[in-house]
C-alpha positions, 0 to 999 in steps of 0.5 A: 316296437312295444315291450313284448315285441322287444322281449320276443325279438331277443329269443326269436333268431335262435328259437326259430333256427332250432325249431325249423331244424327240428321241424324239417328233420321230422318232416323229412322222415315223414315225407320219406316214409310217405314216398317209400310207401307210395312207390313199387320198390324191391321189398329189400330196398323198401325195408332198408329205406323204412329202417333208415327213416325210423332211424332218423326219427329215433335220432330226432326224438333222442336229440329232443329228449337230451335237450330236455334232460340237459335242462332238467339235470342242469347244475344251475337252479335257473337252468332247471326252473326257467320254464316255470318262471317264464310261465309265472311272468306271463301270468303276472303280465296277464293279471296286470292287464286283467286288473286294468294296469297295462304295461307300456307298449303291450298291445292286444296282440301281445296279450293274446300271444301271452295267453297262448303261451300260458295255455301251452305251458299249462297244457304241457305241465298237465300232460307231464304230471299226468304221465308221471302219475301213470308211469309211477302206477305202471312201475308199481304194478 
């Protein structure tokens, strides 16, 4: 097992559990909405089921927002900055590979995975920074 695989295995169990729970809750709401629209139901029952579905989706989004808010508003410097530090570490590893210094046990598959993670992190950063600019302009008008 290479270095990258060992590091990934440290985070895999809890990360998979949280991710699967969030995904399954979101999929449940989507499937409920599709099922409700696909059948001929009493309009009152259909409206009630749609309201419950929207409530599930709203609670899911609220939970996700609370997780991120908890990280951002944390007391610890490390708690607030672990994501940018992880992206910086991935960039350093990829730079080492690019300059021909392969860390021990780092396969091409791990390198590609790191590049994917870096692209997602950079994309998320760009989207959130863009959203902040738009929100600031929106609030000023």
